[in-house]
C-alpha positions as CSV (number, residue, x, y, z in Angstrom):
1,M,-6.5,-15.8,13.5
2,W,-6.9,-14.1,10.1
3,N,-7.6,-17.5,8.5
4,V,-10.2,-18.3,11.2
5,L,-12.0,-15.0,10.6
6,K,-11.9,-15.3,6.8
7,E,-13.4,-18.8,7.0
8,Y,-16.0,-17.8,9.6
9,K,-17.3,-14.7,7.8
10,Q,-19.1,-16.8,5.1
11,N,-22.8,-15.8,5.2
12,R,-22.2,-13.6,8.3
13,I,-21.5,-10.0,9.1
14,I,-18.4,-9.5,11.3
15,I,-17.4,-6.1,12.6
16,I,-13.8,-5.7,13.7
17,T,-11.8,-2.6,14.6
18,T,-8.1,-2.1,13.8
19,H,-5.6,0.6,13.4
20,Y,-3.7,-1.4,10.7
21,M,-4.8,-0.8,7.1
22,D,-3.1,-4.0,5.9
23,E,-5.2,-6.0,8.3
24,A,-8.4,-4.2,7.2
25,D,-7.4,-4.8,3.6
26,I,-7.0,-8.5,4.0
27,L,-10.0,-9.1,6.3
28,G,-12.6,-6.5,5.2
29,D,-15.0,-6.6,2.2
30,R,-15.9,-3.1,3.1
31,I,-13.8,-0.7,5.2
32,G,-15.1,2.2,7.2
33,I,-12.7,5.0,8.4
34,M,-13.7,6.9,11.5
35,S,-12.3,10.2,12.7
36,K,-13.3,11.9,15.9
37,G,-16.0,9.4,16.5
38,K,-17.7,9.8,13.1
39,M,-17.7,7.7,10.0
40,T,-15.8,9.7,7.4
41,C,-15.4,7.2,4.6
42,L,-16.8,3.8,3.6
43,G,-15.9,1.6,0.7
44,S,-14.0,-1.4,-0.7
45,S,-10.2,-1.6,-0.3
46,I,-9.8,-0.7,-4.0
47,F,-12.1,2.3,-3.7
48,L,-10.2,3.7,-0.8
49,K,-6.8,3.1,-2.4
50,N,-7.9,4.8,-5.6
51,K,-9.4,7.8,-3.7
52,F,-6.9,8.3,-0.9
53,G,-3.8,6.2,-1.7
54,T,-0.5,7.6,-2.7
55,G,0.7,4.5,-4.6
56,Y,3.0,1.6,-4.1
57,N,6.1,1.5,-1.9
58,L,8.9,-0.5,-3.5
59,S,11.6,-1.6,-1.1
60,I,15.0,-2.6,-2.6
61,L,17.8,-4.4,-0.7
62,K,21.2,-3.4,-2.0
63,S,24.4,-5.5,-1.8
64,D,26.3,-2.6,-0.2
65,S,25.5,0.8,1.5
66,Q,26.8,3.0,-1.3
67,K,24.3,5.6,-2.8
68,N,22.7,4.3,-5.9
69,T,21.4,6.7,-8.6
70,E,21.0,4.1,-11.3
71,V,17.9,2.6,-9.8
72,V,16.1,5.9,-9.5
73,S,16.9,6.9,-13.1
74,Y,15.9,3.4,-14.4
75,L,12.5,3.6,-12.6
76,K,11.9,7.2,-13.7
77,S,12.7,6.4,-17.4
78,N,10.6,3.2,-17.4
79,L,7.7,4.2,-15.2
80,G,7.6,8.0,-15.1
81,E,9.2,11.1,-13.7
82,D,6.7,11.1,-10.7
83,V,8.4,8.1,-9.1
84,I,9.9,9.4,-5.8
85,M,12.7,8.1,-3.7
86,Q,11.4,8.1,-0.1
87,S,14.6,6.9,1.6
88,E,18.0,5.3,1.1
89,I,19.5,4.1,4.4
90,Q,22.4,1.7,4.4
91,Q,21.5,-1.2,2.2
92,E,17.8,-0.4,1.7
93,M,16.0,2.0,-0.7
94,T,12.3,2.8,-0.7
95,M,10.6,4.2,-3.8
96,R,7.0,5.5,-4.1
97,I,5.4,4.5,-7.4
98,P,2.0,6.2,-8.2
99,F,-1.0,4.1,-8.9
100,Q,-1.3,5.2,-12.5
101,H,1.9,3.2,-13.3
102,C,0.6,-0.1,-11.9
103,D,-0.1,-1.4,-15.4
104,K,3.6,-1.2,-16.2
105,F,4.6,-3.8,-13.6
106,E,3.3,-7.1,-12.1
């Protein structure tokens, strides 16, 4: 359905509603955020991410469920001390990397 909407929107205005920001990011040229029935913010995906975003989430799958401190120290030394481990459950780690470090990785 996303592909159909993306093709159909050429030279048209399409208004859709969604609760999913990834869907709005992919389909919308401009995104409006409503709260309590009022438009509270309007802009491009990049504008909203820069203004309100917290950064990137990096998910890492490990080969075992043992705690791993090497990944955290590696990321902090190579990207910055403000890299935060959000969770480490079984074989998955999730790290938050602030936007200002995006030029240091692809």
